PAVEXTI-750732 format. One record per residue: residue number from 1; residue in one letter; x, y, z of N, C-alpha, C, O in turn. Coordinates in steps of 0.05 Angstrom, whole numbers, plus 5000, padded with zeros to 4 digits. Layout:
NUM_a_X_Y_Z_X_Y_Z_X_Y_Z_X_Y_Z;
...
//
This chain:
1_m_3927_1366_1481_3911_1348_1465_3898_1363_1442_3894_1387_1444;
2_g_3893_1348_1421_3881_1360_1398_3851_1362_1400_3839_1357_1421;
3_k_3839_1370_1379_3810_1373_1377_3796_1347_1382_3775_1346_1394;
4_f_3808_1325_1371_3795_1299_1373_3808_1282_1394_3833_1279_1395;
5_q_3792_1272_1412_3802_1255_1433_3787_1229_1433_3763_1228_1437;
6_l_3802_1207_1429_3790_1180_1430_3807_1163_1449_3831_1161_1446;
7_g_3793_1150_1467_3806_1130_1483_3810_1104_1467_3798_1102_1445;
8_e_3826_1086_1476_3832_1061_1462_3806_1046_1456_3802_1037_1433;
9_f_3790_1042_1476_3765_1026_1472_3746_1041_1453_3733_1029_1437;
10_e_3745_1068_1456_3728_1083_1438_3737_1079_1409_3720_1076_1391;
11_e_3763_1080_1405_3773_1076_1378_3766_1048_1367_3757_1046_1344;
12_v_3769_1028_1384_3761_1000_1376_3732_0999_1369_3724_0987_1349;
13_v_3715_1011_1385_3686_1011_1380_3680_1025_1354_3665_1015_1337;
14_m_3692_1048_1349_3687_1062_1324_3696_1047_1300_3683_1046_1279;
15_l_3720_1035_1301_3730_1019_1279_3712_0995_1274_3707_0987_1251;
16_t_3702_0983_1295_3683_0961_1292_3657_0969_1279_3647_0955_1262;
17_v_3647_0992_1287_3623_1003_1273_3629_1006_1244_3612_1000_1227;
18_g_3653_1015_1237_3661_1019_1210_3662_0994_1193_3657_0995_1169;
19_v_3669_0972_1205_3671_0946_1190_3645_0931_1190_3643_0909_1179;
20_l_3624_0942_1202_3598_0930_1203_3577_0948_1190_3557_0955_1203;
21_p_3581_0956_1165_3562_0975_1153_3534_0963_1152_3529_0940_1144;
22_k_3515_0979_1161_3486_0973_1162_3480_0950_1182_3457_0941_1184;
23_e_3500_0940_1196_3496_0918_1215_3508_0924_1243_3510_0906_1259;
24_a_3515_0949_1247_3528_0956_1273_3507_0963_1294_3498_0986_1296;
25_y_3500_0943_1310_3482_0948_1333_3496_0934_1357_3515_0919_1353;
26_g_3486_0939_1380_3500_0929_1405_3511_0901_1404_3535_0898_1408;
27_v_3494_0881_1398_3503_0853_1399_3524_0848_1378_3544_0834_1383;
28_s_3520_0858_1353_3539_0852_1332_3566_0866_1337_3587_0854_1331;
29_i_3565_0890_1349_3590_0904_1355_3605_0888_1377_3629_0884_1375;
30_k_3591_0880_1397_3603_0865_1419_3615_0839_1409_3638_0833_1416;
31_k_3601_0824_1393_3612_0799_1382_3636_0803_1365_3656_0788_1366;
32_e_3635_0824_1348_3658_0830_1330_3683_0837_1346_3705_0828_1340;
33_i_3680_0854_1366_3703_0862_1383_3714_0837_1397_3738_0833_1397;
34_e_3697_0821_1409_3706_0798_1423_3720_0778_1405_3740_0766_1412;
35_s_3710_0775_1381_3722_0757_1361_3749_0767_1352_3769_0752_1351;
36_r_3751_0792_1345_3776_0803_1334_3797_0807_1355_3821_0803_1350;
37_l_3789_0815_1379_3809_0821_1400_3813_0798_1420_3830_0800_1438;
38_s_3796_0777_1418_3798_0755_1437_3796_0765_1466_3811_0756_1483;
39_r_3778_0783_1470_3773_0793_1497_3744_0798_1502_3729_0804_1483;
40_k_3735_0794_1526_3707_0798_1533_3701_0828_1535_3718_0844_1544;
41_v_3677_0834_1527_3668_0862_1528_3641_0862_1544_3623_0847_1537;
42_s_3640_0878_1564_3615_0879_1579_3595_0897_1564_3602_0916_1551;
43_v_3570_0889_1566_3549_0905_1553_3549_0933_1564_3545_0952_1548;
44_g_3553_0936_1590_3553_0963_1602_3575_0981_1591_3570_1004_1584;
45_a_3599_0970_1589_3622_0985_1578_3617_0993_1549_3622_1016_1541;
46_l_3606_0975_1534_3600_0980_1506_3579_1002_1503_3582_1021_1488;
47_q_3557_0999_1518_3535_1019_1517_3545_1047_1525_3537_1067_1513;
48_s_3562_1047_1546_3573_1073_1555_3590_1086_1533_3588_1110_1528;
49_a_3607_1070_1520_3624_1080_1499_3607_1090_1475_3613_1111_1464;
50_l_3587_1075_1467_3569_1083_1445_3555_1110_1451_3554_1127_1434;
51_k_3545_1113_1476_3532_1137_1484_3552_1161_1484_3545_1183_1475;
52_r_3576_1156_1494_3596_1177_1495_3604_1186_1467_3607_1210_1462;
53_l_3608_1166_1449_3616_1172_1422_3594_1187_1407_3599_1204_1390;
54_e_3569_1180_1413_3546_1194_1401_3545_1223_1412_3540_1242_1396;
55_k_3550_1226_1437_3549_1253_1449_3571_1271_1438_3568_1295_1435;
56_k_3594_1259_1432_3617_1274_1420_3611_1280_1391_3625_1297_1379;
57_g_3591_1268_1379_3585_1273_1351_3599_1254_1332_3599_1259_1308;
58_y_3613_1234_1342_3628_1215_1325_3612_1193_1314_3618_1181_1293;
59_l_3590_1186_1328_3571_1165_1318_3543_1177_1318_3537_1195_1333;
60_k_3526_1166_1301_3498_1172_1302_3483_1146_1302_3492_1126_1291;
61_s_3460_1146_1315_3444_1122_1317_3418_1125_1303_3408_1148_1299;
62_y_3406_1103_1295_3380_1103_1283_3367_1076_1289_3380_1056_1292;
63_e_3340_1076_1290_3326_1052_1297_3319_1036_1271_3311_1047_1251;
64_g_3323_1010_1273_3315_0992_1252_3286_0984_1257_3272_0996_1274;
65_k_3276_0966_1241_3249_0957_1244_3247_0937_1268_3266_0922_1273;
66_g_3224_0937_1281_3220_0918_1302_3216_0890_1290_3206_0887_1268;
67_t_3224_0870_1305_3221_0842_1296_3206_0826_1316_3205_0833_1340;
68_q_3195_0803_1308_3181_0785_1326_3200_0775_1347_3193_0773_1371;
69_e_3225_0768_1339_3244_0756_1358_3251_0776_1380_3260_0768_1401;
70_r_3248_0802_1374_3254_0823_1394_3228_0834_1406_3228_0856_1417;
71_v_3207_0820_1403_3180_0827_1413_3173_0856_1404_3163_0872_1419;
72_g_3178_0861_1378_3170_0886_1367_3189_0909_1372_3186_0931_1360;
73_r_3209_0905_1389_3228_0927_1395_3248_0929_1372_3258_0909_1362;
74_p_3254_0953_1363_3274_0957_1342_3302_0956_1352_3308_0963_1375;
75_k_3321_0947_1335_3349_0948_1341_3358_0977_1338_3348_0992_1321;
76_l_3378_0985_1353_3389_1012_1351_3416_1009_1336_3435_0997_1347;
77_f_3417_1019_1312_3441_1016_1295_3458_1041_1297_3448_1063_1304;
78_f_3484_1038_1292_3503_1060_1294_3518_1063_1268_3524_1043_1254;
79_e_3526_1088_1261_3544_1093_1239_3562_1116_1246_3555_1133_1263;
80_i_3585_1117_1233_3605_1137_1238_3597_1163_1223_3588_1162_1200;
81_t_3599_1185_1237_3593_1211_1224_3618_1222_1210_3640_1210_1213;
82_a_3615_1244_1196_3638_1256_1183_3659_1265_1204_3683_1262_1200;
83_e_3649_1276_1226_3668_1284_1247_3681_1260_1260_3704_1261_1268;
84_g_3666_1238_1262_3678_1213_1272_3700_1203_1254_3721_1193_1264;
85_k_3696_1205_1228_3717_1197_1209_3742_1214_1212_3765_1204_1211;
86_e_3738_1240_1216_3760_1258_1221_3775_1251_1246_3800_1251_1247;
87_a_3760_1244_1267_3773_1236_1293_3789_1211_1289_3812_1209_1300;
88_l_3779_1191_1274_3794_1167_1269_3819_1172_1253_3841_1162_1258;
89_q_3817_1189_1233_3840_1196_1216_3861_1210_1232_3885_1205_1230;
90_f_3852_1229_1250_3871_1243_1267_3885_1224_1286_3910_1226_1290;
91_t_3870_1206_1298_3882_1186_1316_3902_1169_1302_3924_1163_1313;
92_r_3895_1159_1278_3913_1142_1263_3939_1157_1256_3961_1147_1259;
93_k_3936_1182_1246_3959_1198_1238_3977_1203_1262_4002_1200_1260;
94_t_3965_1210_1285_3981_1215_1309_3996_1189_1318_4020_1191_1325;
95_r_3982_1167_1318_3995_1142_1326_4018_1134_1307_4039_1126_1315;
96_n_4013_1137_1281_4033_1131_1260_4058_1149_1264_4080_1139_1262;
97_e_4053_1175_1269_4076_1193_1273_4092_1185_1298_4117_1185_1297;
98_l_4078_1178_1319_4092_1169_1344_4108_1143_1339_4131_1141_1348;
99_w_4095_1124_1325_4109_1099_1320_4134_1104_1303_4155_1093_1308;
100_e_4131_1121_1282_4153_1127_1264_4176_1139_1279_4200_1132_1276;
101_e_4170_1159_1296_4191_1172_1312_4204_1153_1331_4228_1153_1335;
102_m_4188_1136_1344_4199_1117_1363_4217_1097_1349_4238_1091_1360;
103_l_4209_1088_1326_4226_1069_1311_4252_1082_1301_4273_1070_1302;
104_n_4250_1107_1292_4274_1121_1284_4293_1125_1307_4317_1122_1304;
105_l_4283_1132_1330_4300_1136_1354_4312_1109_1362_4335_1108_1370;
106_a_4296_1088_1361_4306_1061_1368_4329_1053_1349_4349_1042_1358;
107_l_4327_1059_1323_4348_1053_1304_4372_1070_1310_4395_1061_1308;
108_d_4368_1096_1316_4391_1114_1323_4406_1103_1347_4431_1103_1346;
109_v_4392_1095_1367_4405_1084_1391_4420_1059_1384_4443_1055_1394;
110_k_4408_1041_1368_4421_1016_1360_4447_1021_1345_4467_1008_1351;
111_y_4446_1039_1326_4470_1044_1310_4491_1060_1325_4515_1056_1320;
112_s_4483_1077_1343_4503_1093_1358_4517_1076_1379_4538_1083_1388;
113_s_4504_1054_1387_4516_1037_1408_4535_1016_1396_4548_1001_1411;
114_q_4535_1014_1370_4552_0994_1357_4580_1004_1351_4597_0989_1341;
//
């Protein structure tokens, strides 16, 4: 394995944080993933992934202002770090290389069997 290791769900979480600039907090991330992937996301799984990604240095969190609707509690927002961007780029490059090789081999097999 390389320097950067992202599981599938971690990758989805990070990409979702990336498409929610200045609005990436627990509930908004959960709703966005559920909407885009048409799958349910448990709060526990999401919170675990966010903590793991922050511990790896791929995400950083910061508190927003407290609101009346949240009884003064601030939202915890997330953003991708420079290292997190590198991890995403590495993951994308690796997947693209694997897809390309797999498609090339599939074409070779197809043409050699004709």
